[in-house]
C-alpha positions as CSV (number, residue, x, y, z in Angstrom):
1,M,-8.8,-10.7,11.0
2,D,-5.9,-11.2,13.2
3,A,-4.4,-8.3,14.9
4,Q,-2.0,-6.1,11.9
5,T,1.3,-3.8,12.6
6,L,2.4,-1.4,11.4
7,E,5.6,-3.1,9.6
8,S,2.7,-6.7,8.6
9,V,0.1,-4.0,7.0
10,T,3.7,-2.5,4.9
11,A,5.4,-6.0,4.0
12,K,1.6,-7.3,2.8
13,A,1.0,-3.6,0.4
14,A,4.5,-4.0,-0.6
15,E,4.0,-7.8,-2.5
16,I,0.0,-7.0,-3.5
17,I,2.1,-4.0,-5.4
18,A,4.7,-7.0,-6.7
19,D,2.3,-8.9,-7.9
20,I,-0.2,-6.4,-9.7
21,T,3.0,-4.4,-11.3
22,G,5.4,-6.8,-11.6
23,V,7.9,-4.0,-8.9
24,V,9.9,-6.2,-6.7
25,L,10.7,-3.9,-3.3
26,P,14.9,-4.7,-2.7
27,E,15.2,-6.4,0.4
28,R,17.3,-4.0,1.6
29,P,16.0,-0.7,-0.3
30,E,17.7,2.7,0.7
31,K,14.9,3.9,2.5
32,P,12.2,2.8,4.7
33,L,9.3,1.0,3.0
34,G,7.2,3.1,4.8
35,D,8.8,6.7,2.7
36,I,9.2,3.8,-1.0
37,H,6.6,6.8,-3.5
38,L,4.9,4.8,-5.6
39,L,4.5,6.9,-8.1
40,D,8.5,8.3,-8.5
41,D,10.4,5.4,-6.5
42,L,8.5,2.5,-8.6
43,D,6.8,4.4,-11.2
44,I,3.5,3.0,-10.7
45,D,1.2,4.5,-13.2
46,S,-2.7,5.6,-12.4
47,L,-3.7,2.5,-14.0
48,S,-2.1,0.2,-11.8
49,L,-1.9,2.3,-8.8
50,V,-6.3,2.0,-8.8
51,E,-6.0,-2.0,-9.4
52,V,-3.4,-1.7,-6.0
53,V,-6.1,0.0,-3.8
54,V,-8.8,-2.5,-4.7
55,A,-7.1,-5.4,-4.5
56,I,-5.8,-3.7,-1.4
57,E,-9.9,-2.9,-0.3
58,E,-10.1,-6.6,-0.7
59,E,-7.1,-8.6,1.0
60,F,-8.1,-5.9,4.7
61,G,-11.9,-5.8,4.2
62,I,-11.7,-1.7,4.3
63,K,-13.2,0.6,1.1
64,I,-10.1,3.4,0.3
65,E,-12.3,7.0,-1.0
66,D,-11.0,8.1,-4.4
67,S,-10.8,11.1,-3.3
68,E,-8.2,9.1,-0.5
69,T,-6.1,7.3,-3.1
70,K,-5.4,10.8,-5.0
71,T,-3.8,11.4,-1.4
72,L,-1.6,7.9,-1.2
73,T,1.9,8.8,-2.5
74,T,3.9,6.8,0.0
75,L,3.9,2.8,1.3
76,G,3.9,4.2,4.5
77,Q,0.5,6.3,4.2
78,V,-1.3,3.6,2.6
79,S,-0.1,0.8,4.9
80,K,-1.4,3.9,8.0
81,L,-4.9,4.0,6.4
82,V,-5.5,0.2,6.5
83,L,-4.8,0.2,10.1
84,Q,-6.8,2.9,11.0
85,R,-9.6,0.9,8.6
86,T,-8.7,-2.4,10.0
87,Q,-8.7,-1.0,13.6
88,G,-11.6,1.2,13.0
89,K,-9.9,4.6,13.9
């Protein structure tokens, strides 16, 4: 896998969210993408969140534990976790 940046991971995660939930993030959001709250800002329900996590696991070849899923509240947290896993930290 090519080296990932926080920005590229965030963009890919946003694309995955849009594909699964139909919620498309605006090109110029009111706050940074990383600060977008998955449940509050995007109104993603728990079932959709599980689908998003599974798709992210498949896309990036990582494993996210169920206990970790509960702590992922923002797009930035998702992206940082992906980077940690893909960079082997």
